[in-house]
mmCIF file of the N, C-alpha and C atoms, coordinates in Angstrom:
data_MODEL
# 
_entry.id   MODEL 
# 
loop_
_atom_site.group_PDB 
_atom_site.id 
_atom_site.type_symbol 
_atom_site.label_atom_id 
_atom_site.label_alt_id 
_atom_site.label_comp_id 
_atom_site.label_asym_id 
_atom_site.label_entity_id 
_atom_site.label_seq_id 
_atom_site.pdbx_PDB_ins_code 
_atom_site.Cartn_x 
_atom_site.Cartn_y 
_atom_site.Cartn_z 
_atom_site.occupancy 
_atom_site.B_iso_or_equiv 
_atom_site.pdbx_formal_charge 
_atom_site.auth_seq_id 
_atom_site.auth_comp_id 
_atom_site.auth_asym_id 
_atom_site.auth_atom_id 
_atom_site.pdbx_PDB_model_num 
ATOM 1   N N  . MET A 1 1  ? 1.880   -13.992 -27.915 1.00 0.00 ? 1  MET A N  1 
ATOM 2   C CA . MET A 1 1  ? 2.951   -13.146 -27.439 1.00 0.00 ? 1  MET A CA 1 
ATOM 3   C C  . MET A 1 1  ? 2.352   -11.937 -26.719 1.00 0.00 ? 1  MET A C  1 
ATOM 4   N N  . ILE A 1 2  ? 3.032   -11.544 -25.656 1.00 0.00 ? 2  ILE A N  1 
ATOM 5   C CA . ILE A 1 2  ? 2.585   -10.394 -24.890 1.00 0.00 ? 2  ILE A CA 1 
ATOM 6   C C  . ILE A 1 2  ? 3.495   -9.221  -25.201 1.00 0.00 ? 2  ILE A C  1 
ATOM 7   N N  . ARG A 1 3  ? 2.888   -8.157  -25.656 1.00 0.00 ? 3  ARG A N  1 
ATOM 8   C CA . ARG A 1 3  ? 3.632   -6.938  -25.960 1.00 0.00 ? 3  ARG A CA 1 
ATOM 9   C C  . ARG A 1 3  ? 2.912   -5.754  -25.337 1.00 0.00 ? 3  ARG A C  1 
ATOM 10  N N  . PRO A 1 4  ? 3.645   -4.810  -24.777 1.00 0.00 ? 4  PRO A N  1 
ATOM 11  C CA . PRO A 1 4  ? 2.957   -3.615  -24.260 1.00 0.00 ? 4  PRO A CA 1 
ATOM 12  C C  . PRO A 1 4  ? 2.354   -2.813  -25.399 1.00 0.00 ? 4  PRO A C  1 
ATOM 13  N N  . ARG A 1 5  ? 1.137   -2.365  -25.222 1.00 0.00 ? 5  ARG A N  1 
ATOM 14  C CA . ARG A 1 5  ? 0.461   -1.618  -26.272 1.00 0.00 ? 5  ARG A CA 1 
ATOM 15  C C  . ARG A 1 5  ? 0.840   -0.146  -26.249 1.00 0.00 ? 5  ARG A C  1 
ATOM 16  N N  . ASN A 1 6  ? 0.959   0.395   -25.067 1.00 0.00 ? 6  ASN A N  1 
ATOM 17  C CA . ASN A 1 6  ? 1.295   1.812   -24.940 1.00 0.00 ? 6  ASN A CA 1 
ATOM 18  C C  . ASN A 1 6  ? 2.666   1.936   -24.301 1.00 0.00 ? 6  ASN A C  1 
ATOM 19  N N  . LYS A 1 7  ? 3.607   2.429   -25.037 1.00 0.00 ? 7  LYS A N  1 
ATOM 20  C CA . LYS A 1 7  ? 4.942   2.628   -24.493 1.00 0.00 ? 7  LYS A CA 1 
ATOM 21  C C  . LYS A 1 7  ? 5.024   4.034   -23.906 1.00 0.00 ? 7  LYS A C  1 
ATOM 22  N N  . PRO A 1 8  ? 5.327   4.144   -22.585 1.00 0.00 ? 8  PRO A N  1 
ATOM 23  C CA . PRO A 1 8  ? 5.406   5.482   -22.001 1.00 0.00 ? 8  PRO A CA 1 
ATOM 24  C C  . PRO A 1 8  ? 6.609   6.237   -22.535 1.00 0.00 ? 8  PRO A C  1 
ATOM 25  N N  . ASN A 1 9  ? 6.433   7.514   -22.751 1.00 0.00 ? 9  ASN A N  1 
ATOM 26  C CA . ASN A 1 9  ? 7.550   8.326   -23.214 1.00 0.00 ? 9  ASN A CA 1 
ATOM 27  C C  . ASN A 1 9  ? 8.361   8.809   -22.020 1.00 0.00 ? 9  ASN A C  1 
ATOM 28  N N  . ALA A 1 10 ? 9.481   9.449   -22.278 1.00 0.00 ? 10 ALA A N  1 
ATOM 29  C CA . ALA A 1 10 ? 10.386  9.883   -21.213 1.00 0.00 ? 10 ALA A CA 1 
ATOM 30  C C  . ALA A 1 10 ? 9.706   10.874  -20.271 1.00 0.00 ? 10 ALA A C  1 
ATOM 31  N N  . ALA A 1 11 ? 8.854   11.751  -20.783 1.00 0.00 ? 11 ALA A N  1 
ATOM 32  C CA . ALA A 1 11 ? 8.173   12.735  -19.941 1.00 0.00 ? 11 ALA A CA 1 
ATOM 33  C C  . ALA A 1 11 ? 7.231   12.057  -18.956 1.00 0.00 ? 11 ALA A C  1 
ATOM 34  N N  . THR A 1 12 ? 6.519   11.025  -19.409 1.00 0.00 ? 12 THR A N  1 
ATOM 35  C CA . THR A 1 12 ? 5.613   10.288  -18.534 1.00 0.00 ? 12 THR A CA 1 
ATOM 36  C C  . THR A 1 12 ? 6.388   9.589   -17.433 1.00 0.00 ? 12 THR A C  1 
ATOM 37  N N  . LEU A 1 13 ? 7.481   8.941   -17.789 1.00 0.00 ? 13 LEU A N  1 
ATOM 38  C CA . LEU A 1 13 ? 8.289   8.256   -16.786 1.00 0.00 ? 13 LEU A CA 1 
ATOM 39  C C  . LEU A 1 13 ? 8.869   9.238   -15.780 1.00 0.00 ? 13 LEU A C  1 
ATOM 40  N N  . GLU A 1 14 ? 9.296   10.397  -16.236 1.00 0.00 ? 14 GLU A N  1 
ATOM 41  C CA . GLU A 1 14 ? 9.852   11.402  -15.321 1.00 0.00 ? 14 GLU A CA 1 
ATOM 42  C C  . GLU A 1 14 ? 8.790   11.869  -14.337 1.00 0.00 ? 14 GLU A C  1 
ATOM 43  N N  . THR A 1 15 ? 7.553   12.002  -14.798 1.00 0.00 ? 15 THR A N  1 
ATOM 44  C CA . THR A 1 15 ? 6.467   12.415  -13.919 1.00 0.00 ? 15 THR A CA 1 
ATOM 45  C C  . THR A 1 15 ? 6.201   11.358  -12.868 1.00 0.00 ? 15 THR A C  1 
ATOM 46  N N  . GLN A 1 16 ? 6.230   10.077  -13.256 1.00 0.00 ? 16 GLN A N  1 
ATOM 47  C CA . GLN A 1 16 ? 5.959   8.996   -12.318 1.00 0.00 ? 16 GLN A CA 1 
ATOM 48  C C  . GLN A 1 16 ? 7.111   8.781   -11.348 1.00 0.00 ? 16 GLN A C  1 
ATOM 49  N N  . VAL A 1 17 ? 8.323   8.859   -11.829 1.00 0.00 ? 17 VAL A N  1 
ATOM 50  C CA . VAL A 1 17 ? 9.491   8.502   -11.041 1.00 0.00 ? 17 VAL A CA 1 
ATOM 51  C C  . VAL A 1 17 ? 10.041  9.691   -10.276 1.00 0.00 ? 17 VAL A C  1 
ATOM 52  N N  . GLY A 1 18 ? 10.019  10.865  -10.866 1.00 0.00 ? 18 GLY A N  1 
ATOM 53  C CA . GLY A 1 18 ? 10.614  12.029  -10.227 1.00 0.00 ? 18 GLY A CA 1 
ATOM 54  C C  . GLY A 1 18 ? 12.125  11.918  -10.260 1.00 0.00 ? 18 GLY A C  1 
ATOM 55  N N  . ASN A 1 19 ? 12.787  12.368  -9.225  1.00 0.00 ? 19 ASN A N  1 
ATOM 56  C CA . ASN A 1 19 ? 14.239  12.354  -9.173  1.00 0.00 ? 19 ASN A CA 1 
ATOM 57  C C  . ASN A 1 19 ? 14.775  11.268  -8.258  1.00 0.00 ? 19 ASN A C  1 
ATOM 58  N N  . ASN A 1 20 ? 14.048  10.179  -8.072  1.00 0.00 ? 20 ASN A N  1 
ATOM 59  C CA . ASN A 1 20 ? 14.446  9.145   -7.116  1.00 0.00 ? 20 ASN A CA 1 
ATOM 60  C C  . ASN A 1 20 ? 14.984  7.888   -7.777  1.00 0.00 ? 20 ASN A C  1 
ATOM 61  N N  . ASN A 1 21 ? 15.473  7.981   -8.985  1.00 0.00 ? 21 ASN A N  1 
ATOM 62  C CA . ASN A 1 21 ? 16.125  6.876   -9.697  1.00 0.00 ? 21 ASN A CA 1 
ATOM 63  C C  . ASN A 1 21 ? 15.219  5.682   -9.966  1.00 0.00 ? 21 ASN A C  1 
ATOM 64  N N  . GLY A 1 22 ? 13.911  5.835   -9.951  1.00 0.00 ? 22 GLY A N  1 
ATOM 65  C CA . GLY A 1 22 ? 12.985  4.784   -10.349 1.00 0.00 ? 22 GLY A CA 1 
ATOM 66  C C  . GLY A 1 22 ? 12.889  3.602   -9.409  1.00 0.00 ? 22 GLY A C  1 
ATOM 67  N N  . LYS A 1 23 ? 13.148  3.784   -8.120  1.00 0.00 ? 23 LYS A N  1 
ATOM 68  C CA . LYS A 1 23 ? 13.018  2.689   -7.166  1.00 0.00 ? 23 LYS A CA 1 
ATOM 69  C C  . LYS A 1 23 ? 11.546  2.329   -6.990  1.00 0.00 ? 23 LYS A C  1 
ATOM 70  N N  . ILE A 1 24 ? 11.289  1.075   -6.597  1.00 0.00 ? 24 ILE A N  1 
ATOM 71  C CA . ILE A 1 24 ? 9.915   0.604   -6.435  1.00 0.00 ? 24 ILE A CA 1 
ATOM 72  C C  . ILE A 1 24 ? 9.146   1.470   -5.449  1.00 0.00 ? 24 ILE A C  1 
ATOM 73  N N  . LYS A 1 25 ? 9.759   1.866   -4.341  1.00 0.00 ? 25 LYS A N  1 
ATOM 74  C CA . LYS A 1 25 ? 9.043   2.645   -3.344  1.00 0.00 ? 25 LYS A CA 1 
ATOM 75  C C  . LYS A 1 25 ? 8.559   3.978   -3.905  1.00 0.00 ? 25 LYS A C  1 
ATOM 76  N N  . ASP A 1 26 ? 9.175   4.443   -4.977  1.00 0.00 ? 26 ASP A N  1 
ATOM 77  C CA . ASP A 1 26 ? 8.774   5.701   -5.575  1.00 0.00 ? 26 ASP A CA 1 
ATOM 78  C C  . ASP A 1 26 ? 7.451   5.587   -6.332  1.00 0.00 ? 26 ASP A C  1 
ATOM 79  N N  . PHE A 1 27 ? 6.990   4.385   -6.600  1.00 0.00 ? 27 PHE A N  1 
ATOM 80  C CA . PHE A 1 27 ? 5.741   4.178   -7.324  1.00 0.00 ? 27 PHE A CA 1 
ATOM 81  C C  . PHE A 1 27 ? 4.559   4.010   -6.377  1.00 0.00 ? 27 PHE A C  1 
ATOM 82  N N  . LEU A 1 28 ? 4.799   4.021   -5.060  1.00 0.00 ? 28 LEU A N  1 
ATOM 83  C CA . LEU A 1 28 ? 3.724   3.877   -4.095  1.00 0.00 ? 28 LEU A CA 1 
ATOM 84  C C  . LEU A 1 28 ? 2.909   5.167   -4.011  1.00 0.00 ? 28 LEU A C  1 
ATOM 85  N N  . ILE A 1 29 ? 1.601   4.998   -3.803  1.00 0.00 ? 29 ILE A N  1 
ATOM 86  C CA . ILE A 1 29 ? 0.731   6.147   -3.597  1.00 0.00 ? 29 ILE A CA 1 
ATOM 87  C C  . ILE A 1 29 ? 0.671   6.377   -2.095  1.00 0.00 ? 29 ILE A C  1 
ATOM 88  N N  . LYS A 1 30 ? 1.229   7.486   -1.639  1.00 0.00 ? 30 LYS A N  1 
ATOM 89  C CA . LYS A 1 30 ? 1.234   7.802   -0.216  1.00 0.00 ? 30 LYS A CA 1 
ATOM 90  C C  . LYS A 1 30 ? 0.308   8.978   0.026   1.00 0.00 ? 30 LYS A C  1 
ATOM 91  N N  . LEU A 1 31 ? -0.462  8.880   1.107   1.00 0.00 ? 31 LEU A N  1 
ATOM 92  C CA . LEU A 1 31 ? -1.430  9.907   1.446   1.00 0.00 ? 31 LEU A CA 1 
ATOM 93  C C  . LEU A 1 31 ? -1.260  10.252  2.925   1.00 0.00 ? 31 LEU A C  1 
ATOM 94  N N  . LYS A 1 32 ? -1.070  11.523  3.221   1.00 0.00 ? 32 LYS A N  1 
ATOM 95  C CA . LYS A 1 32 ? -0.955  11.958  4.609   1.00 0.00 ? 32 LYS A CA 1 
ATOM 96  C C  . LYS A 1 32 ? -2.354  12.245  5.132   1.00 0.00 ? 32 LYS A C  1 
ATOM 97  N N  . VAL A 1 33 ? -2.750  11.541  6.196   1.00 0.00 ? 33 VAL A N  1 
ATOM 98  C CA . VAL A 1 33 ? -4.069  11.715  6.798   1.00 0.00 ? 33 VAL A CA 1 
ATOM 99  C C  . VAL A 1 33 ? -3.901  12.098  8.263   1.00 0.00 ? 33 VAL A C  1 
ATOM 100 N N  . MET A 1 34 ? -4.951  12.659  8.832   1.00 0.00 ? 34 MET A N  1 
ATOM 101 C CA . MET A 1 34 ? -4.931  13.053  10.241  1.00 0.00 ? 34 MET A CA 1 
ATOM 102 C C  . MET A 1 34 ? -6.036  12.303  10.971  1.00 0.00 ? 34 MET A C  1 
ATOM 103 N N  . HIS A 1 35 ? -5.733  11.820  12.183  1.00 0.00 ? 35 HIS A N  1 
ATOM 104 C CA . HIS A 1 35 ? -6.737  11.206  13.048  1.00 0.00 ? 35 HIS A CA 1 
ATOM 105 C C  . HIS A 1 35 ? -6.591  11.840  14.423  1.00 0.00 ? 35 HIS A C  1 
ATOM 106 N N  . ASP A 1 36 ? -7.602  12.593  14.834  1.00 0.00 ? 36 ASP A N  1 
ATOM 107 C CA . ASP A 1 36 ? -7.561  13.332  16.100  1.00 0.00 ? 36 ASP A CA 1 
ATOM 108 C C  . ASP A 1 36 ? -6.295  14.164  16.232  1.00 0.00 ? 36 ASP A C  1 
ATOM 109 N N  . GLY A 1 37 ? -5.902  14.818  15.143  1.00 0.00 ? 37 GLY A N  1 
ATOM 110 C CA . GLY A 1 37 ? -4.739  15.689  15.166  1.00 0.00 ? 37 GLY A CA 1 
ATOM 111 C C  . GLY A 1 37 ? -3.404  14.980  15.045  1.00 0.00 ? 37 GLY A C  1 
ATOM 112 N N  . ILE A 1 38 ? -3.405  13.665  14.889  1.00 0.00 ? 38 ILE A N  1 
ATOM 113 C CA . ILE A 1 38 ? -2.166  12.886  14.767  1.00 0.00 ? 38 ILE A CA 1 
ATOM 114 C C  . ILE A 1 38 ? -1.958  12.536  13.298  1.00 0.00 ? 38 ILE A C  1 
ATOM 115 N N  . PRO A 1 39 ? -0.815  12.936  12.708  1.00 0.00 ? 39 PRO A N  1 
ATOM 116 C CA . PRO A 1 39 ? -0.574  12.624  11.296  1.00 0.00 ? 39 PRO A CA 1 
ATOM 117 C C  . PRO A 1 39 ? -0.203  11.160  11.092  1.00 0.00 ? 39 PRO A C  1 
ATOM 118 N N  . ILE A 1 40 ? -0.788  10.552  10.062  1.00 0.00 ? 40 ILE A N  1 
ATOM 119 C CA . ILE A 1 40 ? -0.511  9.155   9.703   1.00 0.00 ? 40 ILE A CA 1 
ATOM 120 C C  . ILE A 1 40 ? -0.261  9.120   8.200   1.00 0.00 ? 40 ILE A C  1 
ATOM 121 N N  . THR A 1 41 ? 0.770   8.409   7.774   1.00 0.00 ? 41 THR A N  1 
ATOM 122 C CA . THR A 1 41 ? 1.026   8.230   6.351   1.00 0.00 ? 41 THR A CA 1 
ATOM 123 C C  . THR A 1 41 ? 0.403   6.908   5.916   1.00 0.00 ? 41 THR A C  1 
ATOM 124 N N  . ALA A 1 42 ? -0.538  6.981   4.977   1.00 0.00 ? 42 ALA A N  1 
ATOM 125 C CA . ALA A 1 42 ? -1.206  5.788   4.459   1.00 0.00 ? 42 ALA A CA 1 
ATOM 126 C C  . ALA A 1 42 ? -0.636  5.467   3.075   1.00 0.00 ? 42 ALA A C  1 
ATOM 127 N N  . ILE A 1 43 ? -0.404  4.191   2.817   1.00 0.00 ? 43 ILE A N  1 
ATOM 128 C CA . ILE A 1 43 ? 0.018   3.738   1.495   1.00 0.00 ? 43 ILE A CA 1 
ATOM 129 C C  . ILE A 1 43 ? -1.206  3.130   0.826   1.00 0.00 ? 43 ILE A C  1 
ATOM 130 N N  . ILE A 1 44 ? -1.595  3.684   -0.302  1.00 0.00 ? 44 ILE A N  1 
ATOM 131 C CA . ILE A 1 44 ? -2.816  3.273   -0.989  1.00 0.00 ? 44 ILE A CA 1 
ATOM 132 C C  . ILE A 1 44 ? -2.480  2.236   -2.053  1.00 0.00 ? 44 ILE A C  1 
ATOM 133 N N  . ASP A 1 45 ? -3.145  1.093   -1.983  1.00 0.00 ? 45 ASP A N  1 
ATOM 134 C CA . ASP A 1 45 ? -2.990  0.036   -2.978  1.00 0.00 ? 45 ASP A CA 1 
ATOM 135 C C  . ASP A 1 45 ? -4.339  -0.147  -3.652  1.00 0.00 ? 45 ASP A C  1 
ATOM 136 N N  . THR A 1 46 ? -4.476  0.390   -4.842  1.00 0.00 ? 46 THR A N  1 
ATOM 137 C CA . THR A 1 46 ? -5.769  0.372   -5.528  1.00 0.00 ? 46 THR A CA 1 
ATOM 138 C C  . THR A 1 46 ? -6.208  -1.025  -5.949  1.00 0.00 ? 46 THR A C  1 
ATOM 139 N N  . GLY A 1 47 ? -5.299  -1.986  -5.988  1.00 0.00 ? 47 GLY A N  1 
ATOM 140 C CA . GLY A 1 47 ? -5.655  -3.342  -6.392  1.00 0.00 ? 47 GLY A CA 1 
ATOM 141 C C  . GLY A 1 47 ? -5.859  -4.292  -5.229  1.00 0.00 ? 47 GLY A C  1 
ATOM 142 N N  . SER A 1 48 ? -5.758  -3.792  -4.018  1.00 0.00 ? 48 SER A N  1 
ATOM 143 C CA . SER A 1 48 ? -5.854  -4.647  -2.839  1.00 0.00 ? 48 SER A CA 1 
ATOM 144 C C  . SER A 1 48 ? -7.298  -4.961  -2.489  1.00 0.00 ? 48 SER A C  1 
ATOM 145 N N  . GLN A 1 49 ? -7.513  -6.146  -1.947  1.00 0.00 ? 49 GLN A N  1 
ATOM 146 C CA . GLN A 1 49 ? -8.831  -6.529  -1.458  1.00 0.00 ? 49 GLN A CA 1 
ATOM 147 C C  . GLN A 1 49 ? -8.856  -6.560  0.064   1.00 0.00 ? 49 GLN A C  1 
ATOM 148 N N  . LEU A 1 50 ? -7.748  -6.204  0.681   1.00 0.00 ? 50 LEU A N  1 
ATOM 149 C CA . LEU A 1 50 ? -7.628  -6.258  2.131   1.00 0.00 ? 50 LEU A CA 1 
ATOM 150 C C  . LEU A 1 50 ? -6.889  -5.015  2.606   1.00 0.00 ? 50 LEU A C  1 
ATOM 151 N N  . ASN A 1 51 ? -7.408  -4.360  3.619   1.00 0.00 ? 51 ASN A N  1 
ATOM 152 C CA . ASN A 1 51 ? -6.750  -3.194  4.191   1.00 0.00 ? 51 ASN A CA 1 
ATOM 153 C C  . ASN A 1 51 ? -5.974  -3.631  5.421   1.00 0.00 ? 51 ASN A C  1 
ATOM 154 N N  . VAL A 1 52 ? -4.703  -3.284  5.479   1.00 0.00 ? 52 VAL A N  1 
ATOM 155 C CA . VAL A 1 52 ? -3.839  -3.698  6.573   1.00 0.00 ? 52 VAL A CA 1 
ATOM 156 C C  . VAL A 1 52 ? -3.390  -2.454  7.324   1.00 0.00 ? 52 VAL A C  1 
ATOM 157 N N  . VAL A 1 53 ? -3.500  -2.506  8.650   1.00 0.00 ? 53 VAL A N  1 
ATOM 158 C CA . VAL A 1 53 ? -3.087  -1.398  9.504   1.00 0.00 ? 53 VAL A CA 1 
ATOM 159 C C  . VAL A 1 53 ? -2.058  -1.931  10.491  1.00 0.00 ? 53 VAL A C  1 
ATOM 160 N N  . GLN A 1 54 ? -0.979  -1.190  10.667  1.00 0.00 ? 54 GLN A N  1 
ATOM 161 C CA . GLN A 1 54 ? 0.051   -1.577  11.626  1.00 0.00 ? 54 GLN A CA 1 
ATOM 162 C C  . GLN A 1 54 ? -0.571  -1.656  13.020  1.00 0.00 ? 54 GLN A C  1 
ATOM 163 N N  . GLU A 1 55 ? -0.220  -2.694  13.789  1.00 0.00 ? 55 GLU A N  1 
ATOM 164 C CA . GLU A 1 55 ? -0.828  -2.947  15.093  1.00 0.00 ? 55 GLU A CA 1 
ATOM 165 C C  . GLU A 1 55 ? -0.702  -1.743  16.029  1.00 0.00 ? 55 GLU A C  1 
ATOM 166 N N  . GLU A 1 56 ? 0.468   -1.124  16.060  1.00 0.00 ? 56 GLU A N  1 
ATOM 167 C CA . GLU A 1 56 ? 0.680   0.022   16.951  1.00 0.00 ? 56 GLU A CA 1 
ATOM 168 C C  . GLU A 1 56 ? -0.254  1.180   16.608  1.00 0.00 ? 56 GLU A C  1 
ATOM 169 N N  . ILE A 1 57 ? -0.459  1.422   15.321  1.00 0.00 ? 57 ILE A N  1 
ATOM 170 C CA . ILE A 1 57 ? -1.367  2.501   14.902  1.00 0.00 ? 57 ILE A CA 1 
ATOM 171 C C  . ILE A 1 57 ? -2.802  2.144   15.247  1.00 0.00 ? 57 ILE A C  1 
ATOM 172 N N  . ALA A 1 58 ? -3.195  0.897   15.020  1.00 0.00 ? 58 ALA A N  1 
ATOM 173 C CA . ALA A 1 58 ? -4.570  0.474   15.303  1.00 0.00 ? 58 ALA A CA 1 
ATOM 174 C C  . ALA A 1 58 ? -4.890  0.568   16.789  1.00 0.00 ? 58 ALA A C  1 
ATOM 175 N N  . GLN A 1 59 ? -3.958  0.160   17.641  1.00 0.00 ? 59 GLN A N  1 
ATOM 176 C CA . GLN A 1 59 ? -4.237  0.129   19.077  1.00 0.00 ? 59 GLN A CA 1 
ATOM 177 C C  . GLN A 1 59 ? -4.032  1.474   19.760  1.00 0.00 ? 59 GLN A C  1 
ATOM 178 N N  . LYS A 1 60 ? -2.924  2.160   19.469  1.00 0.00 ? 60 LYS A N  1 
ATOM 179 C CA . LYS A 1 60 ? -2.578  3.360   20.223  1.00 0.00 ? 60 LYS A CA 1 
ATOM 180 C C  . LYS A 1 60 ? -3.127  4.647   19.618  1.00 0.00 ? 60 LYS A C  1 
ATOM 181 N N  . ILE A 1 61 ? -3.167  4.745   18.305  1.00 0.00 ? 61 ILE A N  1 
ATOM 182 C CA . ILE A 1 61 ? -3.570  6.011   17.690  1.00 0.00 ? 61 ILE A CA 1 
ATOM 183 C C  . ILE A 1 61 ? -5.054  6.006   17.342  1.00 0.00 ? 61 ILE A C  1 
ATOM 184 N N  . ILE A 1 62 ? -5.501  4.978   16.629  1.00 0.00 ? 62 ILE A N  1 
ATOM 185 C CA . ILE A 1 62 ? -6.899  4.935   16.199  1.00 0.00 ? 62 ILE A CA 1 
ATOM 186 C C  . ILE A 1 62 ? -7.792  4.314   17.270  1.00 0.00 ? 62 ILE A C  1 
ATOM 187 N N  . ALA A 1 63 ? -7.212  3.527   18.168  1.00 0.00 ? 63 ALA A N  1 
ATOM 188 C CA . ALA A 1 63 ? -7.947  2.806   19.209  1.00 0.00 ? 63 ALA A CA 1 
ATOM 189 C C  . ALA A 1 63 ? -9.003  1.895   18.590  1.00 0.00 ? 63 ALA A C  1 
ATOM 190 N N  . MET A 1 64 ? -8.608  1.169   17.550  1.00 0.00 ? 64 MET A N  1 
ATOM 191 C CA . MET A 1 64 ? -9.488  0.261   16.838  1.00 0.00 ? 64 MET A CA 1 
ATOM 192 C C  . MET A 1 64 ? -9.324  -1.144  17.434  1.00 0.00 ? 64 MET A C  1 
ATOM 193 N N  . PRO A 1 65 ? -10.420 -1.803  17.820  1.00 0.00 ? 65 PRO A N  1 
ATOM 194 C CA . PRO A 1 65 ? -10.283 -3.141  18.407  1.00 0.00 ? 65 PRO A CA 1 
ATOM 195 C C  . PRO A 1 65 ? -9.810  -4.167  17.374  1.00 0.00 ? 65 PRO A C  1 
ATOM 196 N N  . ILE A 1 66 ? -9.003  -5.112  17.824  1.00 0.00 ? 66 ILE A N  1 
ATOM 197 C CA . ILE A 1 66 ? -8.513  -6.189  16.973  1.00 0.00 ? 66 ILE A CA 1 
ATOM 198 C C  . ILE A 1 66 ? -9.058  -7.500  17.517  1.00 0.00 ? 66 ILE A C  1 
ATOM 199 N N  . ASP A 1 67 ? -9.746  -8.259  16.671  1.00 0.00 ? 67 ASP A N  1 
ATOM 200 C CA . ASP A 1 67 ? -10.315 -9.551  17.068  1.00 0.00 ? 67 ASP A CA 1 
ATOM 201 C C  . ASP A 1 67 ? -9.293  -10.643 16.795  1.00 0.00 ? 67 ASP A C  1 
ATOM 202 N N  . LEU A 1 68 ? -8.625  -11.104 17.858  1.00 0.00 ? 68 LEU A N  1 
ATOM 203 C CA . LEU A 1 68 ? -7.597  -12.127 17.706  1.00 0.00 ? 68 LEU A CA 1 
ATOM 204 C C  . LEU A 1 68 ? -8.165  -13.546 17.726  1.00 0.00 ? 68 LEU A C  1 
ATOM 205 N N  . THR A 1 69 ? -9.479  -13.698 17.954  1.00 0.00 ? 69 THR A N  1 
ATOM 206 C CA . THR A 1 69 ? -10.082 -15.024 18.006  1.00 0.00 ? 69 THR A CA 1 
ATOM 207 C C  . THR A 1 69 ? -10.336 -15.595 16.616  1.00 0.00 ? 69 THR A C  1 
ATOM 208 N N  . ARG A 1 70 ? -10.323 -14.753 15.615  1.00 0.00 ? 70 ARG A N  1 
ATOM 209 C CA . ARG A 1 70 ? -10.616 -15.187 14.247  1.00 0.00 ? 70 ARG A CA 1 
ATOM 210 C C  . ARG A 1 70 ? -9.407  -14.958 13.357  1.00 0.00 ? 70 ARG A C  1 
ATOM 211 N N  . PRO A 1 71 ? -8.698  -16.027 12.960  1.00 0.00 ? 71 PRO A N  1 
ATOM 212 C CA . PRO A 1 71 ? -7.531  -15.831 12.094  1.00 0.00 ? 71 PRO A CA 1 
ATOM 213 C C  . PRO A 1 71 ? -7.952  -15.370 10.696  1.00 0.00 ? 71 PRO A C  1 
ATOM 214 N N  . ILE A 1 72 ? -7.150  -14.508 10.119  1.00 0.00 ? 72 ILE A N  1 
ATOM 215 C CA . ILE A 1 72 ? -7.422  -14.001 8.777   1.00 0.00 ? 72 ILE A CA 1 
ATOM 216 C C  . ILE A 1 72 ? -6.308  -14.476 7.864   1.00 0.00 ? 72 ILE A C  1 
ATOM 217 N N  . THR A 1 73 ? -6.676  -15.086 6.738   1.00 0.00 ? 73 THR A N  1 
ATOM 218 C CA . THR A 1 73 ? -5.701  -15.569 5.768   1.00 0.00 ? 73 THR A CA 1 
ATOM 219 C C  . THR A 1 73 ? -5.611  -14.575 4.618   1.00 0.00 ? 73 THR A C  1 
ATOM 220 N N  . MET A 1 74 ? -4.382  -14.231 4.254   1.00 0.00 ? 74 MET A N  1 
ATOM 221 C CA . MET A 1 74 ? -4.167  -13.300 3.152   1.00 0.00 ? 74 MET A CA 1 
ATOM 222 C C  . MET A 1 74 ? -3.421  -14.033 2.049   1.00 0.00 ? 74 MET A C  1 
ATOM 223 N N  . ASN A 1 75 ? -3.918  -13.946 0.824   1.00 0.00 ? 75 ASN A N  1 
ATOM 224 C CA . ASN A 1 75 ? -3.262  -14.553 -0.328  1.00 0.00 ? 75 ASN A CA 1 
ATOM 225 C C  . ASN A 1 75 ? -2.389  -13.513 -1.013  1.00 0.00 ? 75 ASN A C  1 
ATOM 226 N N  . ASP A 1 76 ? -1.212  -13.934 -1.479  1.00 0.00 ? 76 ASP A N  1 
ATOM 227 C CA . ASP A 1 76 ? -0.349  -13.001 -2.199  1.00 0.00 ? 76 ASP A CA 1 
ATOM 228 C C  . ASP A 1 76 ? -0.484  -13.199 -3.700  1.00 0.00 ? 76 ASP A C  1 
ATOM 229 N N  . ALA A 1 77 ? 0.180   -12.363 -4.452  1.00 0.00 ? 77 ALA A N  1 
ATOM 230 C CA . ALA A 1 77 ? 0.063   -12.377 -5.910  1.00 0.00 ? 77 ALA A CA 1 
ATOM 231 C C  . ALA A 1 77 ? 0.652   -13.642 -6.527  1.00 0.00 ? 77 ALA A C  1 
ATOM 232 N N  . ASN A 1 78 ? 1.521   -14.339 -5.803  1.00 0.00 ? 78 ASN A N  1 
ATOM 233 C CA . ASN A 1 78 ? 2.165   -15.530 -6.342  1.00 0.00 ? 78 ASN A CA 1 
ATOM 234 C C  . ASN A 1 78 ? 1.445   -16.825 -5.954  1.00 0.00 ? 78 ASN A C  1 
ATOM 235 N N  . GLY A 1 79 ? 0.286   -16.714 -5.316  1.00 0.00 ? 79 GLY A N  1 
ATOM 236 C CA . GLY A 1 79 ? -0.489  -17.900 -4.967  1.00 0.00 ? 79 GLY A CA 1 
ATOM 237 C C  . GLY A 1 79 ? -0.214  -18.416 -3.560  1.00 0.00 ? 79 GLY A C  1 
ATOM 238 N N  . GLY A 1 80 ? 0.701   -17.797 -2.838  1.00 0.00 ? 80 GLY A N  1 
ATOM 239 C CA . GLY A 1 80 ? 0.963   -18.209 -1.461  1.00 0.00 ? 80 GLY A CA 1 
ATOM 240 C C  . GLY A 1 80 ? -0.054  -17.580 -0.536  1.00 0.00 ? 80 GLY A C  1 
ATOM 241 N N  . GLU A 1 81 ? -0.066  -18.041 0.719   1.00 0.00 ? 81 GLU A N  1 
ATOM 242 C CA . GLU A 1 81 ? -0.968  -17.463 1.684   1.00 0.00 ? 81 GLU A CA 1 
ATOM 243 C C  . GLU A 1 81 ? -0.286  -17.392 3.044   1.00 0.00 ? 81 GLU A C  1 
ATOM 244 N N  . GLY A 1 82 ? -0.751  -16.471 3.839   1.00 0.00 ? 82 GLY A N  1 
ATOM 245 C CA . GLY A 1 82 ? -0.201  -16.294 5.181   1.00 0.00 ? 82 GLY A CA 1 
ATOM 246 C C  . GLY A 1 82 ? -1.315  -15.916 6.128   1.00 0.00 ? 82 GLY A C  1 
ATOM 247 N N  . VAL A 1 83 ? -1.162  -16.310 7.382   1.00 0.00 ? 83 VAL A N  1 
ATOM 248 C CA . VAL A 1 83 ? -2.150  -15.996 8.396   1.00 0.00 ? 83 VAL A CA 1 
ATOM 249 C C  . VAL A 1 83 ? -1.712  -14.707 9.075   1.00 0.00 ? 83 VAL A C  1 
ATOM 250 N N  . LEU A 1 84 ? -2.647  -13.757 9.158   1.00 0.00 ? 84 LEU A N  1 
ATOM 251 C CA . LEU A 1 84 ? -2.335  -12.475 9.798   1.00 0.00 ? 84 LEU A CA 1 
ATOM 252 C C  . LEU A 1 84 ? -2.637  -12.562 11.278  1.00 0.00 ? 84 LEU A C  1 
# 
């Protein structure tokens, strides 16, 4: 049987959730970064093995080259996969 070992108290949940009714997006780690004076909001996923950047940000803001000759496969948590 699987049981949680540490039950969070109400104060801990309030700190994590804030006043946003506990929606999933409220649990995301967001970090405001600057690149050449342009603000970018990054979402940090500490369990990810792949960093994903929106195409518009990669090409227009960061000017990072994208290699389209090599397909990249990404696996999801449910065992599915998709080609990026």
